[in-house]
N, C-alpha and C positions, 0 to 999 in steps of 0.2 A: 694502772688498773684497767682491766677489760670488762665491759658489761655485755653479757650475752643477750642479744635481742631475739634471735631465732636459733635455737640450739639443737634442732633435730629436723629431719626431712631432707628433701632433695636440694634445697638451697639454705645455706647457713649465713647468719649475719651477726657480727659483734661490733662493738664500738669501743675504741681505746681512749685513754685519757687525753691523747693528742688530737682527738677529733676525727680520727680516721676510722671509717666504717669498712670492715673487711667482709665483702660479699663473696661467698664461695659456692661454686656449682658443685653439688655433692651427690652425683651418681657415678662414681668412679667405675663401677662394674659395667656400665654402659657407655663409657667414655663421655659421660655427661650429656648423652643424647637426650633430646628434648621430646617429651610426651606432654599430654595435657596437664596431668598433675604437677609435673616439673615446671611448666610454664606458668601455671597459677601461682606456684610457690615463688617463682622468680618475680612476678608482678607484685606479690605481697611484700617481698623483701625490698624491692626498689621503692615501693610506696612507703614502707616503713622508714627508709632513708629520707623521703620527703617530709615525713612527720616528726623526725627527731631533730630538734634545734641544735643539738651538739655535733651533728655531722658536718664536717668542713671539707672532707675529701672522701672519696670511695676508692678502695682497691678491689678490683674484680679479678678473681682467680678461679681455677678449676682444680678439683681434687683428682688424684690418680695420674694416669699416664698422659692424658690429653686435656687441653683447655676445654674444648667442646667439639664433638664430632658432628654437630648439627642435629637434624631430626632423628628420632629413634626409629630407624628404618625397620627394625623387627616389629615394633608396634604398628607402624604404618602398614606393613605388608599383611599383618594379621587382620586388618580391618576389612579386607576384601572390597566388596562393592560399597561398603559403608565408609570407605576412606575419604571421599570428598566431604562428607559431613564432618568427619573427625578433623580433617585438615582445616575446614572453615573455622572450627573452634580453636584449633591449635594456633593457626596463623593470627587469629584475632588476639589471643593472649600474647603472642610474640610481638605483634605490632605495638600494642599498648605498652609492653614492657620496654621495648627499645625507645619508643617515644618518651616514656617516663625517664629513662636514663638521660636522653638528650635534654630534657626539660628540667632535670634535677639541678638545683642551684649549685650544689657542690660539684667540683670537677671530678671526673671519673677516670681513673688510671686502670687499664687492663694490662695484666702481666700474663703473657701467653707462652705456654710450653706445649710440646707435642703438636697435635693437630687443632687448628681452628677451621672448621669446615661447615659448609651448608649455610642455610639462612640463619641458623642459630649461632654457631661459632663464628663464622665469617661476618655475619650481621652484627654481632656484639662488638667485634673488632672495629667495624665501620662506625658504630654508634658511640664508642668510647671517645673521650676527649684527647687522651694521650695513650699510646700503646707501646709497652716494652715487650720485646720478644727474646726468648732464649735462642742461642745460636742454632739449636737443633729444631726449632719450631717450624711448622709447615702450614701453609694457608691454601685453602681450596674453596672456590665458590660452590661448584658441584651440583647445583640445582638442575641445570639442563641435562646433565649426565644421567639423571634418573627421571627425565621427562617432566620436570617441573620448572618453575621460574623463580628468580631471586625474590626474596621477601625481606622482612625486617628493615625496609627502607633502603636496601642495597642498590636498587635501581636509581636512586638519587645520590646517596652518599658516596658510593664507589666511583661514580662518574666524576664527582667533584674532587675526590681525593686523588685519582690517578689520571683523569682525562678520559674523553669519550672513546678514543681508539683502544687504549689499554683496557678500559673497562669492558668493551665489547669482546676483546680477546679473552679476558679472564672468565666472563660469564658464558661465552659461547664455546670455547675450547677447553675450559676447565684444567688449566695447567696447575700442577702442585708447585706453589711458590716457596722457595726457601726464605728464611728470615732475611738474608742479605738481599735477595731479589725484592722482597716486600719493602724493605727500607729504600732501595734504589728507586722504586716507583712512587714512593710517598704514601704507601698504605699504612706504615707504622712509624713510630717516632724514633726508636732506638733499638739496637741489638746489644745484648749483654751475654756474658758467659752463663751457661746453664745453671751452674752451682750458686750464682749470686742473683738469679732472676728475682726471687721473692724479696730479698733484702733491698735490691735496687728499686723495685716497685714500691715497697713500703717507705723507703727513704724519699722517693719522689712524692708520694701521697702526703707524707708528713710535711714536706717543704711547702706543698700547696695549702695544707691545713693551716700553716702559719701566715698565709697571705690574708689580704683584706677580703673577707667573704663576700661582701656586697659588690665590690669591684670585680672579683672573679666571676661571680654569678652573672652580673650584667654583661661582662665581656663575652662569656660563654654564650649567653643568649643572643647577643649581637651576631656572633659568628654563625651559630646554627640557623638563626632566622635569615641570615644573609645568603643561605644556600639558594633560595628561590628568587633572589633579587640581584640587580646589578649594583655596582659601586655607588652610582649617583643616587639610587633609591634609598641606600642605607645612610647617606650622609646626615640627613636631618635627625634620624634616630640616634646616630652616634653622638651628634652634637647635644641632643637632649639628655642622653645618658651621662655624658661627661659632665654636663652642667649639674645634673642631679647629684652625681657622686662627689663633685667638688664641695658640696655643702655638708658632707658627712664628717664625723669625728675621725674616722679612719683616714680620710684624705688629708685632714690636717695633721694627723700623727705621721703619715707617710712623708709629708713635706718637712715636718720638723726633724724627723729622723735623718733625712738627707742632709739638711743644714747642719745638724749636730753630729753627723758622721757616726751614727749608731744604728742598730737593728730596730726596726719598728715593732711595736706591740699592738696588734690589731684586735679590736673587740667586736666588730660587726655592727657598730653604731655609726 
């Protein structure tokens, strides 16, 4: 059974009985290009995921031909001299949305088809925990091509994902990366056939939803927080987290399941 959480507008959200929240970018006529109303809706949807205790994984997709083409360039161009003020508001919403995705306790799976471009599309890819891409998917940073700079945290996340030299090449020369190229450099997790992208993304999200939610949340937090630190600085926090998790019912259930050679049943306690 699926429960509709947000059933209209530029971003849709529902929650199925397996604990998978399906977050869908819903401006297909604009290739899910981001304007201020869209970004407000995105933030609202992500925060709704934060507030729903039944959310154990998130599947992020885009309606229409493209995952997300980035900023809505037509809207941007129409702002004229008022564009800087408009972009200050737009980027503020984008930044808190991507930060909220990274801080979400539930793991986020992005299933990318068509183009993932600009601070919006490319940024969401970098902010997701796991990324599946259709064979025909394409990736483009694109900001400097239109006289702007990367946002959505890309200046940090992209460098850590692909390395400084490759990140510099991507953001300064704006190549259009194929799914295979994106996989090769570590930008994405896996490439799948176009016609099974959604099914594979949903299967991965459901597999994550069956995991121990507190352990997944803590592990996700450790890795995202570790972007700004070296390995030695993270060791005490890792030790503290492991010790804390070892006292949970899920940890005990996980150990028992291994010993008894069965699948664990996690409850989040």
